[in-house]
C-alpha positions as CSV (number, residue, x, y, z in Angstrom):
1,X,0.3,-26.6,-3.2
2,X,-1.8,-23.4,-3.3
3,X,-5.5,-23.6,-3.8
4,X,-7.2,-20.6,-5.5
5,X,-11.0,-20.2,-5.9
6,X,-12.3,-17.7,-8.4
7,X,-15.8,-16.2,-8.3
8,X,-16.8,-13.5,-10.8
9,X,-19.6,-11.3,-12.1
10,X,-21.7,-11.2,-8.9
11,X,-23.8,-8.2,-10.0
12,X,-25.0,-7.6,-6.5
13,X,-27.5,-4.8,-5.6
14,X,-27.9,-2.8,-2.4
15,X,-31.6,-3.5,-2.2
16,X,-31.8,-7.1,-0.8
17,X,-35.1,-7.6,-2.7
18,X,-33.9,-6.3,-6.0
19,X,-33.2,-8.7,-8.9
20,X,-30.6,-8.7,-11.7
21,X,-32.1,-9.9,-15.0
22,X,-34.7,-11.8,-13.0
23,X,-32.2,-13.5,-10.6
24,X,-31.5,-13.1,-6.9
25,X,-27.8,-12.5,-7.1
26,X,-27.3,-12.3,-3.4
27,X,-28.5,-15.9,-2.9
28,X,-26.5,-17.0,-5.9
29,X,-23.3,-15.5,-4.5
30,X,-24.0,-16.9,-1.0
31,X,-24.3,-20.4,-2.5
32,X,-21.0,-19.9,-4.3
33,X,-19.3,-18.5,-1.2
34,X,-20.6,-21.5,0.9
35,X,-19.1,-23.8,-1.7
36,X,-15.8,-21.9,-1.6
37,X,-15.7,-22.1,2.2
38,X,-16.0,-25.9,1.9
39,X,-13.1,-26.0,-0.5
40,X,-10.9,-24.0,2.0
41,X,-8.7,-22.2,-0.6
42,X,-5.6,-20.3,0.3
43,X,-7.1,-17.4,-1.7
44,X,-10.6,-16.5,-2.8
45,X,-10.4,-14.2,-5.8
46,X,-13.3,-12.1,-7.0
47,X,-12.7,-10.9,-10.6
48,X,-15.0,-8.0,-11.1
49,X,-18.5,-6.8,-11.7
50,X,-19.1,-7.4,-8.0
51,X,-21.9,-4.7,-7.9
52,X,-24.5,-3.9,-10.5
53,X,-25.4,-0.5,-9.0
54,X,-22.0,0.8,-7.7
55,X,-23.6,1.6,-4.4
56,X,-21.8,1.8,-1.1
57,X,-24.3,-0.4,0.6
58,X,-23.6,-3.2,-2.0
59,X,-19.9,-3.2,-1.2
60,X,-20.6,-3.0,2.6
61,X,-22.8,-6.1,2.4
62,X,-20.3,-8.0,0.2
63,X,-17.3,-7.0,2.4
64,X,-19.2,-8.3,5.5
65,X,-19.9,-11.7,3.8
66,X,-16.3,-12.0,2.8
67,X,-15.1,-11.1,6.3
68,X,-17.5,-13.5,7.9
69,X,-16.2,-16.3,5.6
70,X,-12.9,-16.4,7.3
71,X,-11.2,-16.8,3.9
72,X,-8.2,-14.9,2.6
73,X,-9.6,-12.9,-0.3
74,X,-8.8,-10.3,-2.9
75,X,-11.1,-8.5,-5.3
76,X,-10.7,-6.7,-8.7
77,X,-13.1,-4.2,-10.3
78,X,-15.1,-4.7,-13.4
79,X,-16.8,-2.2,-15.7
80,X,-19.9,-2.2,-13.4
81,X,-17.9,-1.5,-10.3
82,X,-16.8,1.7,-8.4
83,X,-13.1,1.2,-7.7
84,X,-12.9,4.2,-5.3
85,X,-15.6,2.7,-3.1
86,X,-14.0,-0.8,-3.3
87,X,-10.6,0.7,-2.4
88,X,-12.0,2.1,0.8
89,X,-12.4,-1.5,2.0
90,X,-9.6,-3.4,0.2
91,X,-7.1,-2.6,-2.6
92,X,-8.4,-3.1,-6.1
93,X,-5.2,-4.8,-7.3
94,X,-2.6,-7.0,-5.6
95,X,0.6,-9.0,-6.0
96,X,1.0,-12.0,-3.7
97,X,4.0,-14.3,-3.4
98,X,3.9,-17.9,-2.4
99,X,6.7,-20.4,-2.1
100,X,6.4,-21.6,-5.7
101,X,4.1,-19.1,-7.4
102,X,3.2,-15.4,-7.7
103,X,-0.4,-14.2,-8.1
104,X,-1.0,-10.8,-9.8
105,X,-4.4,-9.1,-9.8
106,X,-4.7,-6.2,-12.4
107,X,-7.3,-3.5,-12.4
108,X,-8.7,-3.3,-16.0
109,X,-11.6,-0.9,-15.1
110,X,-12.0,1.9,-17.7
111,X,-14.1,4.8,-16.3
112,X,-17.5,5.2,-18.0
113,X,-16.8,2.4,-20.4
114,X,-17.8,-1.2,-20.8
115,X,-14.5,-2.1,-22.4
116,X,-11.4,-2.6,-20.3
117,X,-7.9,-1.1,-20.3
118,X,-4.7,-1.6,-18.4
119,X,-3.3,1.9,-17.7
120,X,0.4,2.7,-17.3
121,X,0.5,1.8,-13.6
122,X,-1.1,-1.6,-14.2
123,X,1.3,-2.4,-17.1
124,X,4.3,-1.4,-14.9
125,X,3.0,-3.8,-12.2
126,X,2.8,-6.5,-14.8
127,X,6.4,-5.8,-16.0
128,X,7.7,-5.9,-12.4
129,X,6.0,-9.3,-11.8
130,X,7.5,-10.6,-15.0
131,X,11.0,-9.8,-13.8
132,X,10.5,-12.4,-11.1
133,X,11.1,-15.9,-12.7
134,X,8.7,-17.5,-10.4
135,X,5.6,-19.0,-12.2
136,X,2.9,-16.4,-12.5
137,X,-0.9,-16.4,-12.4
138,X,-2.5,-13.2,-13.8
139,X,-6.1,-12.2,-13.0
140,X,-8.2,-9.4,-14.4
141,X,-11.8,-8.7,-15.3
142,X,-11.7,-8.1,-19.0
143,X,-10.7,-10.8,-21.5
144,X,-7.4,-10.3,-23.2
145,X,-8.4,-12.8,-26.0
146,X,-11.4,-13.2,-28.3
147,X,-14.1,-15.6,-27.1
148,X,-15.9,-16.3,-30.4
149,X,-18.7,-13.7,-29.9
150,X,-18.8,-10.4,-31.8
151,X,-20.6,-8.4,-29.0
152,X,-18.4,-9.8,-26.2
153,X,-15.2,-9.3,-28.2
154,X,-16.2,-5.7,-28.8
155,X,-16.1,-5.0,-25.0
156,X,-13.0,-6.8,-24.1
157,X,-9.5,-5.5,-23.1
158,X,-8.7,-2.6,-25.4
159,X,-5.0,-2.9,-25.2
160,X,-4.6,-6.6,-25.3
161,X,-1.9,-6.4,-27.9
162,X,0.3,-4.5,-25.4
163,X,-0.5,-7.1,-22.7
164,X,0.6,-10.0,-24.9
165,X,3.7,-8.1,-26.1
166,X,4.8,-7.9,-22.5
167,X,4.2,-11.7,-22.1
168,X,6.1,-12.6,-25.2
169,X,8.7,-15.2,-24.5
170,X,7.8,-15.1,-20.8
171,X,7.4,-18.8,-20.3
172,X,6.7,-18.4,-16.5
173,X,3.5,-16.5,-17.2
174,X,1.6,-19.8,-16.9
175,X,-2.1,-18.7,-16.8
176,X,-4.5,-15.8,-17.1
177,X,-8.0,-15.9,-15.6
178,X,-10.8,-13.4,-16.2
179,X,-14.6,-12.9,-16.0
180,X,-16.8,-10.4,-17.9
181,X,-18.1,-12.8,-20.5
182,X,-20.4,-14.8,-18.2
183,X,-19.4,-18.2,-19.7
184,X,-16.8,-20.9,-19.5
185,X,-13.9,-20.5,-21.9
186,X,-10.4,-21.8,-22.4
187,X,-7.6,-21.3,-24.9
188,X,-4.0,-20.5,-25.1
189,X,-2.0,-17.6,-26.3
190,X,1.8,-17.8,-26.8
191,X,2.9,-20.0,-23.9
192,X,0.0,-18.9,-21.6
193,X,-3.2,-20.8,-20.7
194,X,-6.3,-18.6,-20.7
195,X,-9.5,-19.3,-18.8
196,X,-12.9,-17.5,-18.3
197,X,-15.2,-18.5,-15.5
198,X,-19.0,-18.5,-15.6
199,X,-20.7,-15.8,-13.5
200,X,-22.2,-16.4,-10.1
201,X,-25.2,-14.4,-11.4
202,X,-26.5,-15.2,-14.9
203,X,-24.8,-16.7,-17.9
204,X,-24.6,-15.3,-21.4
205,X,-25.1,-17.6,-24.4
206,X,-21.8,-18.8,-25.8
207,X,-20.7,-18.2,-29.4
208,X,-23.5,-15.7,-29.9
209,X,-22.9,-12.6,-32.0
210,X,-25.8,-10.8,-30.3
211,X,-26.6,-10.4,-26.6
212,X,-28.5,-13.3,-25.2
213,X,-28.9,-14.9,-21.8
214,X,-28.7,-18.7,-21.5
215,X,-31.8,-20.2,-19.9
216,X,-30.0,-23.4,-18.8
217,X,-26.3,-22.6,-18.0
218,X,-25.5,-22.7,-14.3
219,X,-23.3,-20.5,-12.1
220,X,-19.8,-21.9,-11.3
221,X,-16.6,-21.2,-9.5
222,X,-13.1,-22.1,-10.7
223,X,-10.8,-24.1,-8.5
224,X,-7.1,-23.8,-9.4
225,X,-4.4,-25.9,-7.8
226,X,-0.9,-24.3,-8.1
227,X,1.8,-26.8,-7.8
228,X,5.7,-26.6,-7.8
229,X,7.6,-26.0,-11.1
230,X,4.7,-24.1,-12.7
231,X,2.4,-27.1,-12.8
232,X,-1.3,-26.4,-12.2
233,X,-4.7,-28.0,-12.6
234,X,-8.1,-26.3,-12.8
235,X,-11.7,-27.2,-13.0
236,X,-15.1,-25.6,-12.8
237,X,-17.6,-26.5,-10.0
238,X,-21.2,-25.7,-10.8
239,X,-23.7,-24.8,-8.1
240,X,-27.4,-24.1,-7.7
241,X,-28.3,-27.2,-9.7
């Protein structure tokens, strides 16, 4: 069994005293990382919007915390990130093989845009992974599905139709996980289970057609257990309560 922990939407800042929407996102992230270390996953996966300011110092601080954790980790960029700076520390996409599963991280960053897009290179990487019949977990930042919110759905993955066309009749594409929407969400598309994970920073109000921040929703991480024959379980673990 493979244990994966997902943290997303950290919105960190280079200034250790700076706040994001009134919250100390460094302390939020450190609380989530501490919980992740306790869970001892085989992979810690950060799915974008790691920085709010796209500054080198922000990624330097984050990289050092991840290195100090002792965990195996991968990261993906979001719309607030600088993929070039990230890539100077660690690749911004990946494809890992385990005995029973493959885990694919796709870069959906679209320069100077809030929306996401999978370019030709990323779509080719997805096609190559789908050739392998081993069960597949796909991770990216932008949602490839609607989440019942007009403003969030307007800034989702632009070429989601192409994404789902590639996954058509691919029963081994077992689940897709993403961030970006700062809320919990689950659905299914074709034969694939789809999950969003709350942010480690602040949460947006669910099912709202206009931008709004929830005053009560808590940060969370997602724990996924990948078992043989494409079987998996997943749950959210909330922190800072």
